N, C-alpha and C positions, 0 to 999 in steps of 0.2 A: 504494499500499500504506499502511496506517495506521502510526502511530508508537506505539512502546511508551511509554506515558505514565508519568511519575514521579509517583505519587499517594501522599499521606499521608492515610490514612483517619481520620476522627473520628466516633465514634458519636453519632448524634442520634436520640433516641426522641421521637416526637411523639404527643400525645394532645390534639387540638384540637377544639373543638366549634364584623359587629358591626353597623350596617345589615346585612341578610341578603339573600342571593341564593340561589335554588334553581332547578331544572328537572328606588467605586473604593476593597475598602477603599482610598480614595485616599491618595496620598502628600500630606502637608501641608507647605506652605512657610510657613505661618503660621496664626494663628487664623482659621478660616472659609475658608481657601483650599482649592481643590479642584484636584488634578492628575490628569489621566487616566492610566490604567494604562500605564506604559512607552511603547511606540511607538504606542499606540492613538490618541494625540492627533493626530499628523501623518498616519498611514497610513489611518485609518478614519473618525474622527468629524468632523474639520475639513474633510476633502476630499470628504465624502459629504453631499448635502443631507439624506439620512436622514429624520428625523422631521419635517422641514419639509414632507414630503409625506404625513405621517401623518394619521389621522383623530382629531379632537378629540371626546372623550366627556365630557359633563357629569356623568355618574354612573358610578361604578366598575362597578356591576352591568351596565351596557350594554356595557362593555368585555369582559365575560365571555361574552356571548351566543353567539358562534360557537366558543367553546373547549370542550374536554371537561372542564368544571368542573361538578360536580353541585350543589355548595352552597358558599357563601362568606359570611363575616362580615367587616366592615371598619369602620374608623373613621379620620377625619382628625384627627390629633393636633396639628398645627401650623397656624398661620395662613397663608392664601394662597389663590389661585384653585384651586378644587376641580375641576380638569380632568385627564383622562387623555389623553395623546397617544400614539398607537400605530400601528404598521404590522403587518399580518398576512400571513404567507406560508404558503399551504396546499398540502400535498402529499396524496397518498392516505393515508399512514400517519404523516406528520410535519407538525407545525404549529410554525412559528417566529413568535414575537411580539417585536417591539422596542417597548419601553414607556418613557415618561418621566412621572414624577409629581413636581411641585415641592414641595408642602408635606410635612411629616412625616406618614406614612401607614402604617397597619398593615392587613394583610389575612390572614385565615385561609381557605384554599381546600382543598376536597376534590376530588381529581381522579377521573375515571372509572376504575374498577378495571381496565379493559382497556388503560389508558394508563399511561405512566411520565412523570414530570415532572423537568426539569432547569432550574435557574435560574443565569444567568451575569451577575453584576453588572458593569457597564462603568464606571460612575462614580457617586459619591455624596459627600455631605458628612457629617462626623461618623462614625457607625457604620451600616453596613448589616447587619442582624441577620436571619439565617434560622434558624428553629427554635431560637432562643436562642443561636446561635453567630455571633459577629462575623466578617464576611468579611475576607479578605486579598486583595491583587491576584491576579487570575487563578484564583480559586476557582470551582469548579463545585459547586452544591448539588443533591442528588438527593432527590426525594420518591418513594418507591415506591408511594404511593397509598392504602394501607389506612387511614392515620390522618391524612392531609392534611399541609399545611405552613403555617407562619406566617412572614411577612416584614415587616420594619419598616425604613424608611429615610427620609432627607431628601434632596430634590433629586437623585433617582437616575434612572439610565437602566439598563435591564436587557434582556438577551435571555433569553427562556424557550423551552424546547423541550418539546413534548408528542409522545411517540412511542408507537405501539402496541406492546404487549409481544410479541405473537405473532411479527410479522415481525422484531423486534429479536432475539428468542431464536433464530429460524431463521438469521439472519445470523451470530450468535455461534457457533452450532453448526457452520455451514459454515466459518467462519474457523478454528476449532480442529479441523477434521477430522471433523465429524459425530459428535462424542463424545455419548454418551447421558447423561453426567453432568447432573444437574438444574442449572438456572440460577436463582439467587436474587438479588434486588435488595434494597438496604437504603437507609433514610434516612441520608444521610451528606454529608460535605464532601469533595470531591476537590481537593486543593491542587496544581494543575498547576505553579505557580511561573513564574518569569520565563523558563525555558527552553522549556517545552511550552505554557504558557498563551497566549502571543501567536499561536502557530501554530494552536491550536484555535479561538481567536476569529477568526483570519483566514479559516479555512474557513467559519465561520458567516456572517461578513460578506460573503464571496464569494457564498454562496448567496443572501443578501439582494439583493446587486447584480444577480445573474443573474435572481432572481425578479421584479424590477420590470419585466421585459420583457413579462410577461403579466399584464394588469390584470383583476382579478375584480370590483372595486368600489372605492369611495372608501377609500383606504388599505389595500386588500386585493389580494393578488397570488397567482399560482400558481407553485409550485415544479415544475420540469421533472422528468420521470422520471429522467433521468440525474443531476441534482443530488440528488434524493432517494436514489437508490442510493448515491451517493458519501457522503452523510451517514450512511446506515446503516452503511457500512464504518467510517467514523470513530468512530461511537458504539460499534460492536461492538468495535473494538480498545480503546477507552477502558474499557469495562466488563470485557473479558477480562483486562486488566491488573489491574483491581481484584479480580476473582475469584481470580487467582493469589496475591493477598496475603491472602485470607481475609476474614471479616466484620469490620466496623469494631470497634475496641476500645471497651469500656464505660468512660467516664471516671470512673465511681464517684461521681457527685454527684447531688444531688436533681434530678429531672427538672423543669426550669423550666416547660415547657409543660404538663405534667400538672397541676402546681399551679395555673397560670393558668387552664387549661381548667375545672377543678373550681370555682374561684372564679367564673368567668364564668357557669357554669350556675346557680349560686346567685343571681347578679345577675339573670339572665334570668327565673328563676322568681318573683322578687320585683320585677318591673320598676317597678311603681307604688308599692311600699312602701319604707320605710326599711330598709336592710340594714346591720347593724353590722359592724365589723371582726371581732368575735367570731364572728358568723355565717359570715363568709367563711373565717375560720381553721378553723372546725369543718368546713365543706364541703370544704376543700382538704387538711385533715389536717396543717397546719403552724402555727407561731406567727406573730405579727404581723411579727417581724423578717424571717423567711423569705418571708412573703407579699409584703411590700414589695420585698424583694430580687428575687424572681422576676418581679414586674410590671416593675420597673425594668430588669431584664436583658432581658426579652422586648420591652418596649414603650417603655422610657424614661420611664415615668410611674407614679404611684400608682394603686391600683385605682379610687378614686373619680374621678380625672381621666380614666381610660380609659372608665368608664361614661358620664360626661358627654359625652365626645367621640363615643362610639358613638351616643348619643341625638341629638346635634346633627346628625351625619351622616345618621342615619335621617330626621330632620326634613327635611333638604335633599332627600333622595331623594323623599320624599312630595310636597314642593312642586313638584318637577320631573317628577312622573309624567305622561307624555304622554297616557295613556289615561283616567285618572281623577283629574285635579287636584282638590285639596281646595277646598271652598267657603270655609272659614274657617281662617286660620292658627292661631287660638287653639285650635281643635279638634285640630290636629296637635300643638301643644305639650302640651296636656293629655293626649292619648293616650300620649305618651311620658314622662309624669311631670313635666313642667315646670309647676308650679303658679303660679310668679311670672312672668307674661307679660313684664313689663318687663325682668327679668333675662335671660329667654330671648332676647328680641330683641337685647339688648346683647351677650350671649355669642355669638349667631349672627353678628352684624355683625363682632365681633372675630375670629371664626374664618374666615369666608368672604369678608369684605370688602364685604358688601352686606346690606341689610335683608331679612328674610324676604319682605316684600311685593315687593321687586325680583326675588327669585328666582321667586316665583309668577307675577308679571306683568312680565317684563323690559321696561325702558324702551327705546323705539326710539333707535337711534344718531343723533346729530346729523350732518348733512352740510352 
């Protein structure tokens, strides 16, 4: 039987529109130190080979291929190897993904409307920010799907759950006695805390360990029907407790992601032209101070820095395209608005740790 979770709701309104794809807050023992959430260090991550058996993806868009994500924009904001390491656990109506990304990275994702998304940060450095809200230990973030979600973090490992709405609603109706009351989901943070959080994470990690018994492909596994049924019960109790508390409270502040999204649309529309701060302010309906505040709150950088990061990430995606690799690096740079090729190459090398030519034609390893 599920646990009555102690949840503190926080309203998060999302309106998101970086390369494109279509189809802890940790305790700190010192500057830069990362401490895993509570007992997670000894019970789960250190003792489990985990992502050592994961699949390495060179492009974030390839990581999304088998997930119910309709569209995504993303950008690598920090320096480091631009790889995604992930394991995937597929059930009929639930998909669990364990993911690690080392550099600071931001992604806006739109989930299929038939699915609901949950994000559980396990570890990170600095702040892990979901829809403009900084995570605390054992938080669970919910994206109800209609307007997507945005997540930013450095050196983070997360568990994400995609669950079909219809069977989840049916489970919740059965758990509360076949009530005909409508079930609504919200974009929100569920703060499970040190009492309930470890237990919920332990259930998920148990599902992962069990799931590795049936291999579907490299880094991909199958959840058993029994485990998926148990997960539905856990999620049902989790959301029923939230329903008893009512909808999340509106914090009464400017919607950070609405502002950021409006500014990004203006940037996209003028991709190869110079866009002034006044243009971005007019598009987002706020002044310069609020515009900078919203970008820093959501992404930790200024609007111009975000745009440059997005374009560099898009350039790398194109250079790595397996189906239609570009003939000339310069054409890629110019198509994304980089008119100074020398500066483009230097910025690319500083961001990804290699020259554009090395990305396009990787050098063979020495043996």
